[in-house]
N, C-alpha and C positions, 0 to 999 in steps of 0.2 A: 504494500500500500504506500503510495506516494504521499508526501506532505506531512506537516506537523501533526502530532496528536493534539486534539482539540476538544475539550469538554465544555459544553454550554449548560450551565445550571439554571434552575427555574427562575432565579432572579436576574438572569442574563449576565451574571458574572462570567467572564470568559478566561479560560486558561490556555495560553498558547506557548508551546514548547516547555510547559511546566514552569514558566518563569513569570510572565507578565499577567497581572490580574487587573482588569479594568471593567467598569460598569458601562454598558451601552445605553447612555442616556438619550441618544439621538432617536432611537426607535419610538418611544412614547411621545417625544416632542414632535417628530415628523407626523405621526398618526393624528395627534391632537390638532396640528396645524392643518392637515388635510380635511379633518372633520369641520374645523372652524371656517374653512373657505368653501365648503360645500362640495368638495371633491368626492367622487365615487370610488376612488382607488381603494380605501379600506374595505368597502363592500365587495368590490371586484376581487380583492385578494381572498376573501372568504369563499367566493364562488369558485375560484381556481383550486382552492384546497379541497372543496367538495368534489369537483370534477376529477381531480387526481385520484380520488378513492373509488370512482365508478368502475364497473365492469365494462368490457368492450361493447356489449349489447346496450348498456345504459348510456354510454358515450354516443353511440350511433343514434339513439333516440333523442338525446340532448342536441346533437348536431342537426338532426332532421327538424326539430322545433325551431332552431335558430335559422336554418335555411328557409323554412316556410315564412317566418317573420320578415326576413330580408327580401325574399322574392315578392311577397305581397306589397311591401313598401315600395320596391323598385317599380312594380307594375302601376301603382297608384301615383307615384311622385316623379318618376324619371322618364322623360320622353322616349329615350332610346328603348328602354325595356317595356314601356307601354306598347310599343310596336312589336318587339322581338318575342316577348314571353308568350303572348297568345299564338303567334305563328309557330312557336316551338311546342305548343300543347301543354306548357307548364301552367298557364292560367286558363281555366275553363269555368265559365259561369261565376267569375269572381273568386274562385277558389284555386289553391295551389295543388298541382298534380306533380308530386316529387318524382314519380316514376318516369317522368319525361325530362328530368333535369339534364341528362346528357344530350338532349336535343338542342339545348341552348348553344348558339354559335360561340366558338372560342373568342374571347375578348383579346384582340391583338393591339399592339402599339399603334398600328396603322388605323384601326377603328377608333381608338382614343383620340388620335390627332384629327381624324376626319369628323367625328361627331362632336367634339368639343363640349360645349355646355349642354348638349342634349343628354349627356351622361350625368349632369348635376340634378340632384333632387330639387323639386320646386320649393322645398322648405329649408334649403341648405343654409341660408343666411341666419336662421334661428338656431343653428347648431354650432355656432362659433367656429366657422371654417378658417383654414389658412391654406395658402398655396404651397405646393411642393413641386419638385421636378427631379427627374432621374435620367442620367445618361446610362447608368448601370453598366454591367459588364458586357451588355450587348452593343454599347455605343450608339444606341438609337434613342435620343432624348425624348421624353414626354413630360407634359405638365398635367397636374391633377390637384384636387383639393382633398384635404382630410379635416376631421373635426375634433372637438373636445372629447367626445366619447371614444373615438378611435385612439386618440393620444393617450387617454387614461388606460385603455386596455393594452396598448403597446408598452406603456410603462410597467403595468402589472406583469406582462410577459417577461420583461427583462428582470424584474424583481424575482420572478418565479425561478428563472434558471440560476440566479444567485443562491436561492434557497435550496436548489438541488445539490449544491456543494457545501451546504451548512453555513452559508453567509447570510446573516439576517440583515434587515434594513438598518442602516446606520453604522455597520461595521466597515472597516477600511477596505477601500477598493481603488485600484489604479486602472484608469482607462487609457490604454496605450493606443491612441487614436490619431486621426488626421483632422485638422480643422482648416478648412479653406479660408474662413474669416481670420483665423489666427495668423496666417501667413501675410495676408494683405493688410490687416488692420492692427495686428499686434495684440489682440485681445480675444477672449472667448465670450465676452459680454458680461455685464454686471449680474443679470439674472442667472446665468449659468454658474457664475462664481458663487453666488449665494446658495444655489441648489447644491453645488459640489461641497460646500462647507457643511451643510446640514446632513447630506447623505454620506459624509465622510469619504469623499471621492477626490482623488487627485487626477488631473488631466495632463497627459504628456503628449505633445504634438509630434506626430511621426511623419508628416509630409516632407519634412526637410531634415534628414539625418546626416550628420557629419561626426567627426571624431569628438569634438567638444560637446555636442548634444548627447551623444551616447555616454560620455563620461558623466555628464550631469544627470542623466537618466538613472545610472547606477547609484549615484549618491542619493537621489530622491527616493529610489526604491528602498535602499538600506535604511534611510531615515524614517520613511513612512510605514514600512512593514505591513504591506497589504494582506488582507485575508484572501482576496481574490484579485486576479488581473484579467482584464478584458482587452483583447488586442486583435488587430489584423494579423493574419498568419505571417505576412511578409515583414511586418514591423518587429514582431518578437523573434522571428528568424534572423533578422539583421542584428538584433541585440545579442542573440546567441553566437553569431559569427564573431562579433566584436569581443565577446568574453573569451572565445577560444584563441583569438589572435593577440590578446593582451594579457597582462597579469592581474587584471581587475577581477574581483569576485563579488557575488551577491551574498551578503551576510544573512539574508532572510529568505526563507522558503515559504511561499504562499500556499494556501490550502488547495488552490486550483488555478489553472490558466485556461480561460475560455477564449477560443479563437474563431474568427470569421473573416469574410472578405475574399477568400479564395479557397481552393481545394486543399484539404488537409490529408496528405498522403501518409501511409504507414511509415515510410522512412523518415519523413519530416517530423511526424509525431514522436517517433523513437528518439530522434536527435534532440528535439526540444525537451522531452522528458528527462533525458540523461543530463542535459545542460542545466536545467532549472530544478531538477530533483523533485518534481511534483507532477501530478497528472495534467495532461493537456486534452481539452475536450472541445469538440466541434459544435459550433452554433451556426444556424442558417437563417437568413432573412433578406429582406430587400427594402428599398426606400418606398416602393409603391404599396406594399401590403404589410410591412413591419416584420416583427420577429415571427418566424415560422416554426422552428424546431431546434432542439438542443440535446446533446448527449447527456447522460447521467454518468455516474462513476463506473458503471459496468462497461461502458464503451461498446455496447452491442448494437448501436444504431442511434438515430436521433428521434427523440420523443416530439411528436407534433403537438403544438399548443392547440388542442382540440377546442378550447373555449374561444379561440381567436381565428383559426383558419380551418378551412375544409380543403383537403388535398386529394387530387386525382392524378392518375397516370394516363396521359393521352394515348400513347402508343409506344411500343418497344422500338427503339431506333438503333440499338446496338446491344452487345452482350452485357453491358453494365446497367441497362435500364431503359427508361423512356422519358418523354418530355413531361415535366411537372406542370400541372394546371392548378392554380390556386384561387379559391374563393375566400375573400376576407369577410368575416361574419359581423364586423362592427363598424365599418365606415358607411353610414347611411347617407352622408352628404354626396358621395360619389361611389356607388357600389362597384367593386371589382368582382364580377361574377364570372367564373371560369376563365381566369386571366392567364394568358400564355406568358409566363414569367421569363422564359428563355433559358432555363436550366434543364440539364439531363440528370435524372436521379433514379433511385430505386425505392419502391414502396414495399415494405416487409409485412407479411401477414402474421408473423410470430410475435410473441410477447417478450418483453425484456425481463431478465431474471431479477430485476430490482423489485418486481411486484406490480408496477404500474401497468395498466392495460390500455394506455393511450396508443393511437396509431403511430407507426414507426416508419422512418425513412432509413434505408440502408446506407445512403450516402448521396452526395451531390457532386457531379463532375463538370468540368469545363469552365469554371470561373477562375480568372487570374487577375491579379492587380500587380502590375510590374512597376519597377522603379526606373526613372530616368537617372542617368549617371553623369555628373559633371567631371571635368578633367581633374579637379582636386580630390575626387573620390566621394564628394557629397552626393547623396541619393535623394531624389525627389519622388515622392509617392505618386503612383498613377492616378489615385483618387483626386489629387489636386487638378490634374489635367482634365478629367471628365467633368468636373464641376464648372470649368470654364465654358461649357456648352449648355449649361442650364439656362432656361428661359430665352432661348434663341429659336423662335418658332419656324424660321426658314431652314434650320438644320434638321434634316430628316435622319441622317446617320453620319457617324464620323469615325475616323481612326487616326491616331496621332503616332507617328513613327520617328524615333530618334535614329538618324542615319549615322551620326558621329557626334563628338562632343559639342560641336558648334552648329549643327544642322538639324532642325526639326521640320518634319513634313506633316501638315494637317490635310488629310483626305476627307472630303465632305461630299455627301450626297445632298444637294440642295433641294428645297421644296419651295417654289416661289422665288421671289426676287432676293438676290444675295444682298445682305446688309453690310456695306463697307465699314460702317462705324463698329459693328460687331467684330469684323475682321481685325481692325486696328486694336480693339480692346483685347481680343484673344492673343494677338501678337505681343502686345505690351506686357500682359500678365505672364506669358511664357518666359519672356526675357527677364522679368523680375526674379525668377528663380533659377534660370539657366545662364544668365549673364547678358549684359547689354550687347556683346558682340555676336550673340547667337543669331543665326539666320533662320527665320521662320517662313517656310514656303507653304502655299495653299494650292491644293489640287482639287478641282471639282469634277466628280466622277458620277457615273450613272448607277453604280452598284459597288458594294464592298462585300467580297465573298467571305463566308464563314469558314472556320477551321473544320477539320474532319470530324470533330466532336459535335459540330453543329453550333458552336459559339462564335460570336464576333469578338475579336480581340480589339478593344478600343485603344489600348496602349501597346505599342510594340517597340522594344529596345533592341537595336542591332549592335550596340556597343558592348563588348565583353566586360564582365565585372572582374577586373584584375585583382581586386582585393579578396576574392573568395579563395 
């Protein structure tokens, strides 16, 4: 068993490594603040605990009820589904016929871009919506809206996978993540700083990793002593490589490292676990639908968050699985029903030996987030690049290629008139991280071909990593 021995007593006194004893005062403060502000998160947490104890048959009945509610709302409030659901036989006589659910056309990014506000519920303004966008690992950006209920359920999902590893609300966590805003503005925002303080979370920006940043990361890790680390696979892998190349050491072993953002292969998992001396666990989600699934300590597959997502397998495309189709059960402002997320995965019929009877994914393949490499060895996370294409409606699909240290090529499939101002903005922001002498070329093409796995690589680095 990896990680420190950790006993949590009824009063939430916590013993870590048999040395430190502290009281987790943040949990009652956070829950009290949530209650006081009218948040539904405490109630949703109780519901997730109840769902976690259900049998598979009970979970399927629970999801059927959630689907019926979502579909009826979509039919009544969303123009696109008002047309589509009766045509699919899902709505008949004003009632939901779940047996016809698979007749609903797959929701693609192309449909989202084409239909626009026809996918918005007529009452979306009353649901406290906000805009979001995703380039995602497919490199095909879309814009959408999410609302307060969705946000609260997404937060609960993330708190749930912390609990899967014994980390309660308010216990120390490092988020080894990338912040687009942090690079451009030098801050993660006052609101996020306040939230991080109360949730006992430290944020480490990984979009720009160099020797000095990695040194500071190790110091911060040793000082903060997190119970849980949540990271991109590529970011924590870069830290592991740095530890192997230097004489620096991590003095603290967290209870678990949860990774996301790209495929976690068995060799990479083994390498990370040997380096950090703790378990490394896979988590899967997307900007469009939020957290989808996460491994538990048994590492026998990813537990689907059945209270938040309904997952299907469209068709088998290779020996490793088929295309995942996701229905988010909680975003009523803009329902994502049978959404083609663009990932290849495996749905398991077996149960995990941990005792939970949730639906299971065997794994997800084909997602990668690469680094760009500067001549001084500094690495720029690919996530920074794809965020440059957020909210550019004329960009249908893109791919950014690093040809050498000073040449970046942006391949774009345009839709409509090309926006010269956007072009200049993208060029300027690439040069901010790659250097003022960097040449940024733009190629406008009719199509960008996917890889053999069916995924579109939105970031391609042709520069060898000589530091590896």
